[in-house]
N, C-alpha and C positions, 0 to 999 in steps of 0.2 A: 564576468558572470561565474558564480560558484553554486555549490549545492544549496547554500542557504537562500540564495535568490529563488531557486526552484521551490524550496520549502515555503518561503513567504508568499510566493504567488499562489501556491496551492491553498494556503490558509486565508487568503484575501488581504493580506497586509501589503498593498501595492506600493506604499511609501518605501518599504524596506526591499521590495523585489526589483526596484529599478525598472529597466526596460525589458526585463526577461520575457514578459508575454508579447511585447511588441516585436521581439526578434523571432517569434515563432518557435521557440524551443519546446520540447516535450514537457508535459505537465504531470504532476502527481495528483492523486486523489487521497485526501486525508479523511479518515472516518472518525466520527466522534463517539463511537461506541466500540465494544469488543468485537473483533472480526468474526467470532462465532455467531454473533447476532445479526450479521449482514447476510440476507437471503442468497445472494449470488455466490457466496462461499460455501453454502450448504452445511453450515455448522462446522466447517473445517474437518470433515470426516476423513479418515484414512482412505487412501485409494486402493489399498491392498489388504488382504486378509492375513492374519497371523496364524501360525499353527505350531503345535508342540512338537519338539524333536524327541525321539526316543533312541536310546542306545541299545543295541543287541541284535 
C-alpha cells in the first residue's frame, strides 16, 4: 500500500486503490474546485493581521 492507493481511493478509482479501503486506512478528501471556494476553509483568510514596521 502506497500514497497512490490512498489517492485513488479518495478519487473513487477502486480498481487502482486495491484493498486500501478494506484495510481501514485513513482517507483523503479531494476537492473539485479551488480551496478558496470551499466554505469550511473560509476563503483561506490569514489567521493573523499584518502591520508595518517603522525605524526610529
